[in-house]
N, C-alpha and C positions, 0 to 999 in steps of 0.2 A: 707214578710216572717217573722214569729215570732218564737222566741225561749223562752219557758217559758211564761212569761207574757209581754215580751217586743218585739219590732220590731227590727229585725236584718237588714233587707233590705227593704226599702220602696222607690219605684220609680214610676214615671208616664211618659210614653213615647208615642210619636206618632208612630204608626206602619209604617214600611218602605215599606210595600207592599199594593197594592190595592187588596181587596178581594171582592168576589161576594156575600157572605152570612155571617151571624153572626157565623155560624159554622166554616167557614174558618178563620174568625177573631179571634175566641177563640183559634183555633189550632195554628195560627201564634203567638199569644200572649203567649201561654204556651211554645212554642218552643223558643221564645226569652228570657224567664226568666230561662229556665233550666240550662244554664251554671252557673249562680249565685247560684242556688240551689245545684247543684252538687259540686261546689267549696266549699261551706259552709259545706256540708255534709262530704266531704273528710277532710276538715280542722278540724272539730270536732272529727272525728275518729282518726286523726293524734295526737290530744292532749290526746288521751287515753280514751275518753268518748264513750259511745255507744248510738246509736239512735234507740229508740224503734219503733217509728212511723214516717213516712215521708209521709204526706198527702197533696195532691194538690187538691184544691177545684175547681170545674167547675160548671157553671150554665146551660150549654147547653147540653142536653141529646145526641144529634147527635155527638157532639164532644167527649163526654165520650165513646160512643159506638165505634167510629172510633179509638180512642186511645187504647182501650182495645182489640178490635177484628181485627184491621188493615183493610186490603183490603176486608176481608170477609163481612164487613158491608157497603161496598161502594155501592152507587146507581148511577143513571144517572148523577147527579150533582157533585158527588165526585170522579168520575173515574180518574180524572187527578191528584189527590193527591196521592203521593207515600208514603206509611207508612210502 
């Protein structure tokens, strides 16, 4: 996670779940990092600053569609994912 030109949070972890596809892997990865992102966002707002943009980049189109549309974009292989 970066703020301005510097990195605020930089981690590399092994995922705690076994997944069947790269889409599930990206979904689990984004889920694991969200608490840190939200904590930092709330901390910045508590200091009196405003956040204009909060952008999370994804490289997997299926993951992006599932995160935006929820279960409306589920198929046979993603029925078990509750969003």
